[in-house]
N, CA, C and O atoms as a GROMACS GRO file, in nm:
protein
  256
    1MET      N    1  10.518   7.420   8.087
    1MET     CA    2  10.453   7.470   8.203
    1MET      C    3  10.358   7.561   8.133
    1MET      O    4  10.375   7.661   8.064
    2ASN      N    5  10.186   7.456   8.199
    2ASN     CA    6  10.087   7.504   8.193
    2ASN      C    7  10.057   7.571   8.313
    2ASN      O    8  10.098   7.528   8.421
    3ASN      N    9   9.955   7.723   8.297
    3ASN     CA   10   9.922   7.818   8.384
    3ASN      C   11   9.751   7.839   8.357
    3ASN      O   12   9.709   7.948   8.318
    4SER      N   13   9.671   7.736   8.379
    4SER     CA   14   9.553   7.722   8.267
    4SER      C   15   9.555   7.642   8.476
    4SER      O   16   9.580   7.522   8.466
    5ASN      N   17   9.544   7.666   8.562
    5ASN     CA   18   9.535   7.683   8.719
    5ASN      C   19   9.537   7.780   8.778
    5ASN      O   20   9.494   7.779   8.893
    6VAL      N   21   9.567   7.853   8.743
    6VAL     CA   22   9.594   7.964   8.814
    6VAL      C   23   9.508   8.134   8.828
    6VAL      O   24   9.581   8.231   8.807
    7THR      N   25   9.413   8.152   8.849
    7THR     CA   26   9.279   8.253   8.844
    7THR      C   27   9.355   8.359   8.900
    7THR      O   28   9.458   8.364   8.967
    8GLU      N   29   9.262   8.456   8.849
    8GLU     CA   30   9.268   8.615   8.892
    8GLU      C   31   9.248   8.652   9.058
    8GLU      O   32   9.189   8.586   9.144
    9PRO      N   33   9.285   8.721   9.065
    9PRO     CA   34   9.266   8.769   9.214
    9PRO      C   35   9.137   8.727   9.255
    9PRO      O   36   9.106   8.641   9.172
   10MET      N   37   9.034   8.742   9.345
   10MET     CA   38   8.894   8.854   9.361
   10MET      C   39   8.950   8.974   9.436
   10MET      O   40   9.038   8.980   9.521
   11ILE      N   41   8.854   9.092   9.365
   11ILE     CA   42   8.888   9.198   9.455
   11ILE      C   43   8.741   9.202   9.541
   11ILE      O   44   8.634   9.168   9.492
   12PRO      N   45   8.756   9.240   9.648
   12PRO     CA   46   8.636   9.279   9.690
   12PRO      C   47   8.553   9.457   9.623
   12PRO      O   48   8.585   9.566   9.575
   13PRO      N   49   8.449   9.385   9.660
   13PRO     CA   50   8.313   9.501   9.612
   13PRO      C   51   8.389   9.658   9.730
   13PRO      O   52   8.442   9.652   9.841
   14MET      N   53   8.362   9.772   9.643
   14MET     CA   54   8.450   9.911   9.710
   14MET      C   55   8.273   9.943   9.812
   14MET      O   56   8.280  10.005   9.918
   15GLU      N   57   8.198   9.916   9.784
   15GLU     CA   58   8.093   9.892   9.859
   15GLU      C   59   8.068   9.929   9.958
   15GLU      O   60   8.143   9.856  10.022
   16SER      N   61   7.997  10.014  10.063
   16SER     CA   62   8.006  10.056  10.236
   16SER      C   63   7.928   9.958  10.281
   16SER      O   64   7.845   9.959  10.190
   17ASN      N   65   7.894   9.878  10.350
   17ASN     CA   66   7.786   9.820  10.454
   17ASN      C   67   7.715   9.956  10.546
   17ASN      O   68   7.769  10.025  10.632
   18PRO      N   69   7.613   9.962  10.506
   18PRO     CA   70   7.511  10.072  10.603
   18PRO      C   71   7.548   9.987  10.790
   18PRO      O   72   7.564  10.030  10.904
   19ASP      N   73   7.547   9.896  10.743
   19ASP     CA   74   7.522   9.823  10.905
   19ASP      C   75   7.633   9.900  11.014
   19ASP      O   76   7.602   9.926  11.131
   20LEU      N   77   7.807   9.941  10.934
   20LEU     CA   78   7.850   9.923  10.988
   20LEU      C   79   7.886  10.011  11.065
   20LEU      O   80   7.816  10.101  11.017
   21LYS      N   81   7.961  10.078  11.178
   21LYS     CA   82   7.991  10.240  11.249
   21LYS      C   83   8.071  10.297  11.236
   21LYS      O   84   8.161  10.230  11.287
   22ASP      N   85   8.118  10.397  11.194
   22ASP     CA   86   8.225  10.458  11.225
   22ASP      C   87   8.261  10.479  11.381
   22ASP      O   88   8.185  10.485  11.478
   23TYR      N   89   8.420  10.489  11.373
   23TYR     CA   90   8.486  10.432  11.527
   23TYR      C   91   8.595  10.527  11.532
   23TYR      O   92   8.677  10.524  11.441
   24HIS      N   93   8.608  10.614  11.628
   24HIS     CA   94   8.721  10.748  11.621
   24HIS      C   95   8.765  10.739  11.781
   24HIS      O   96   8.694  10.704  11.876
   25CYS      N   97   8.917  10.785  11.782
   25CYS     CA   98   8.962  10.777  11.910
   25CYS      C   99   8.852  10.878  11.991
   25CYS      O  100   8.758  10.947  11.952
   26PRO      N  101   8.908  10.854  12.114
   26PRO     CA  102   8.811  10.935  12.264
   26PRO      C  103   8.970  11.015  12.278
   26PRO      O  104   8.977  11.110  12.356
   27HIS      N  105   9.117  10.966  12.187
   27HIS     CA  106   9.238  11.089  12.308
   27HIS      C  107   9.208  11.203  12.192
   27HIS      O  108   9.156  11.312  12.215
   28CYS      N  109   9.259  11.147  12.034
   28CYS     CA  110   9.228  11.262  11.993
   28CYS      C  111   9.194  11.286  11.798
   28CYS      O  112   9.243  11.344  11.702
   29ASP      N  113   9.091  11.206  11.827
   29ASP     CA  114   8.904  11.182  11.789
   29ASP      C  115   9.024  11.171  11.627
   29ASP      O  116   9.082  11.277  11.600
   30LYS      N  117   9.047  11.076  11.555
   30LYS     CA  118   9.062  11.041  11.440
   30LYS      C  119   8.983  10.941  11.447
   30LYS      O  120   8.922  10.902  11.547
   31PHE      N  121   8.980  10.882  11.308
   31PHE     CA  122   8.889  10.754  11.304
   31PHE      C  123   9.014  10.650  11.291
   31PHE      O  124   9.127  10.648  11.243
   32LEU      N  125   8.924  10.563  11.364
   32LEU     CA  126   8.988  10.393  11.350
   32LEU      C  127   8.965  10.302  11.288
   32LEU      O  128   9.042  10.232  11.223
   33PHE      N  129   8.814  10.292  11.307
   33PHE     CA  130   8.781  10.194  11.212
   33PHE      C  131   8.663  10.172  11.152
   33PHE      O  132   8.614  10.283  11.172
   34LYS      N  133   8.552  10.092  11.072
   34LYS     CA  134   8.443  10.049  11.048
   34LYS      C  135   8.404   9.926  11.131
   34LYS      O  136   8.485   9.837  11.153
   35GLY      N  137   8.286   9.924  11.174
   35GLY     CA  138   8.278   9.802  11.266
   35GLY      C  139   8.105   9.824  11.296
   35GLY      O  140   8.015   9.896  11.254
   36ASN      N  141   8.124   9.694  11.413
   36ASN     CA  142   8.067   9.692  11.500
   36ASN      C  143   8.067   9.612  11.622
   36ASN      O  144   8.012   9.502  11.612
   37VAL      N  145   8.128   9.652  11.763
   37VAL     CA  146   8.158   9.710  11.849
   37VAL      C  147   8.099   9.661  11.992
   37VAL      O  148   7.986   9.702  12.018
   38GLN      N  149   8.147   9.598  12.065
   38GLN     CA  150   7.991   9.649  12.224
   38GLN      C  151   8.143   9.735  12.297
   38GLN      O  152   8.144   9.849  12.342
   39ARG      N  153   8.282   9.619  12.289
   39ARG     CA  154   8.386   9.673  12.342
   39ARG      C  155   8.552   9.703  12.310
   39ARG      O  156   8.610   9.634  12.226
   40LEU      N  157   8.606   9.784  12.365
   40LEU     CA  158   8.721   9.791  12.292
   40LEU      C  159   8.856   9.802  12.379
   40LEU      O  160   8.868   9.882  12.472
   41ASN      N  161   8.968   9.702  12.334
   41ASN     CA  162   9.062   9.755  12.396
   41ASN      C  163   9.141   9.784  12.318
   41ASN      O  164   9.098   9.741  12.211
   42MET      N  165   9.260   9.844  12.298
   42MET     CA  166   9.378   9.866  12.169
   42MET      C  167   9.443  10.003  12.204
   42MET      O  168   9.409  10.090  12.285
   43VAL      N  169   9.546   9.994  12.119
   43VAL     CA  170   9.624  10.116  12.107
   43VAL      C  171   9.622  10.165  11.980
   43VAL      O  172   9.635  10.103  11.874
   44CYS      N  173   9.594  10.338  12.009
   44CYS     CA  174   9.527  10.364  11.864
   44CYS      C  175   9.683  10.384  11.794
   44CYS      O  176   9.794  10.382  11.847
   45HIS      N  177   9.632  10.407  11.620
   45HIS     CA  178   9.807  10.407  11.555
   45HIS      C  179   9.798  10.556  11.558
   45HIS      O  180   9.916  10.591  11.562
   46HIS      N  181   9.743  10.636  11.559
   46HIS     CA  182   9.796  10.775  11.576
   46HIS      C  183   9.858  10.852  11.630
   46HIS      O  184   9.956  10.923  11.607
   47CYS      N  185   9.735  10.815  11.773
   47CYS     CA  186   9.858  10.917  11.881
   47CYS      C  187   9.884  10.833  11.987
   47CYS      O  188   9.926  10.876  12.094
   48GLN      N  189   9.848  10.643  11.951
   48GLN     CA  190  10.008  10.552  12.064
   48GLN      C  191   9.931  10.576  12.180
   48GLN      O  192  10.006  10.600  12.275
   49LYS      N  193   9.810  10.579  12.211
   49LYS     CA  194   9.685  10.613  12.347
   49LYS      C  195   9.600  10.481  12.338
   49LYS      O  196   9.525  10.437  12.250
   50LEU      N  197   9.654  10.416  12.509
   50LEU     CA  198   9.497  10.323  12.570
   50LEU      C  199   9.423  10.388  12.488
   50LEU      O  200   9.423  10.506  12.454
   51ILE      N  201   9.358  10.294  12.458
   51ILE     CA  202   9.211  10.273  12.399
   51ILE      C  203   9.141  10.166  12.479
   51ILE      O  204   9.161  10.050  12.444
   52THR      N  205   9.015  10.202  12.640
   52THR     CA  206   8.974  10.061  12.666
   52THR      C  207   8.844  10.149  12.654
   52THR      O  208   8.850  10.257  12.714
   53ALA      N  209   8.752  10.126  12.602
   53ALA     CA  210   8.618  10.185  12.568
   53ALA      C  211   8.518  10.115  12.525
   53ALA      O  212   8.532  10.013  12.457
   54ASP      N  213   8.382  10.176  12.570
   54ASP     CA  214   8.228  10.083  12.542
   54ASP      C  215   8.200  10.167  12.442
   54ASP      O  216   8.239  10.281  12.416
   55GLU      N  217   8.101  10.070  12.371
   55GLU     CA  218   8.073  10.133  12.209
   55GLU      C  219   8.005  10.223  12.227
   55GLU      O  220   7.940  10.246  12.125
   56ASP      N  221   7.973  10.317  12.335
   56ASP     CA  222   7.867  10.441  12.369
   56ASP      C  223   8.041  10.520  12.330
   56ASP      O  224   8.071  10.554  12.216
   57GLU      N  225   8.108  10.530  12.415
   57GLU     CA  226   8.206  10.611  12.428
   57GLU      C  227   8.315  10.638  12.270
   57GLU      O  228   8.399  10.726  12.252
   58LEU      N  229   8.263  10.499  12.150
   58LEU     CA  230   8.358  10.509  12.045
   58LEU      C  231   8.306  10.560  11.921
   58LEU      O  232   8.361  10.617  11.827
   59PHE      N  233   8.148  10.516  11.951
   59PHE     CA  234   8.063  10.576  11.836
   59PHE      C  235   8.041  10.715  11.826
   59PHE      O  236   8.001  10.787  11.917
   60GLN      N  237   8.061  10.739  11.743
   60GLN     CA  238   8.009  10.885  11.658
   60GLN      C  239   7.925  10.922  11.564
   60GLN      O  240   7.977  10.923  11.452
   61ARG      N  241   7.784  10.961  11.569
   61ARG     CA  242   7.756  10.976  11.474
   61ARG      C  243   7.759  11.094  11.350
   61ARG      O  244   7.820  11.199  11.371
   62ASP      N  245   7.718  11.080  11.274
   62ASP     CA  246   7.762  11.164  11.182
   62ASP      C  247   7.707  11.355  11.199
   62ASP      O  248   7.670  11.435  11.113
   63SER      N  249   7.724  11.365  11.332
   63SER     CA  250   7.656  11.522  11.397
   63SER      C  251   7.792  11.603  11.375
   63SER      O  252   7.821  11.714  11.421
   64ARG      N  253   7.862  11.525  11.300
   64ARG     CA  254   8.046  11.630  11.324
   64ARG      C  255   7.981  11.747  11.191
   64ARG      O  256   8.048  11.843  11.154
   0.00000   0.00000   0.00000
């Protein structure tokens, strides 16, 4: 059996994209994810509360 067709998995770069914003839960203030969203409907994986918010409510600048 020939394994010459098997390739190594690609590892994505670890660099951070400066265009992505940090989003935090408005209830428990813990980190949710990095990205760009206009509106979010989800359950926080930390406090299990429903988040229904606009970008302004979620986006927190580095002023912490």
